[in-house]
Every structure is written in structure tokens, then in C-alpha cells.
C-alpha positions, 0 to 999 in steps of 0.5 A: 490508504487509496493505493491499497485498493487499486490495481494495474487496471487503473492506468488502463481505465484512465487510458480508455477514458482518455481515448473515448473522451470520457471523464475519469471515474471519481475514484481516480479523479479525486484520488488523495495526494501524497504529501511531499517527502512521504513518497520515500516511506511509501516506496520503502513499504512497497519494496519491502512488502515482498519480504513479508512471510506471514504478518508484518514486514520483518525487522531484518528486512527493514534493517537491510533496506536501511543499510542498502540505501546508506541511511543515517541514524535519523533516516533509519529511525524514520524508516522503521517508524513509517514502515511499521505504521504503514504496515499496520494499516496494510495488515488491518485493511487485509484483515478487514477484507478477509473478515468481510469475505468470510461474512459474505461466504457465510451469508451465501451458505445460509 
């Protein structure tokens, strides 16, 4: 998931490349495109990420989100599905990143 690895600096880099008439870095230029219709679920995960305490996004937060936006039963079911899938990817990537950092720390100590 491309957007997980980027921060606020991407826009700055793009602006600097434009001002300096340089090409965009490959990572920005060749960024994956989100399929139409999926932005709703991505935005939901981004919105709900702040409700995370430790581990996955709480069920109650997803339910409140669904109620707040007045989702019908089908959209609510889809919301739970996509949030859980995307959240699982996020948690997996974070765990792998932590593991890699721990390995680097161990290598430095030896």
C-alpha cells in the first residue's frame, strides 16, 4: 500500500521538482492508482486510524462511523469488510517495519 510509506514530504518534493524543472522521483511518478470507488474505504481507514489504541481499529469506532455517515446495511457491511482488510495490511506492515528496525538495532550492537 503505497500511501503507507509516504509522508507530507511528497508534496514538497513534487513542488521542488516542478520549481527546479526536474523530473519527479520514480516513486511519485509511478505511484499506484486507486481504483474508482475505493477512495471511500481508504478515507474511512484514514479517519478511523486515530481511534486505534493498540492493535486494530475498534469495532465500535467502525460502527459509529457507519452511523455518522448514515450508511445503509449494505454499505455498513462493506465498511466493516474493507476497514478490517486495510487495517490488517497496515498492522502487518507496521509489524514488519518494527521487526526490521529491531534487526538493525541488533546488528549495530554486535
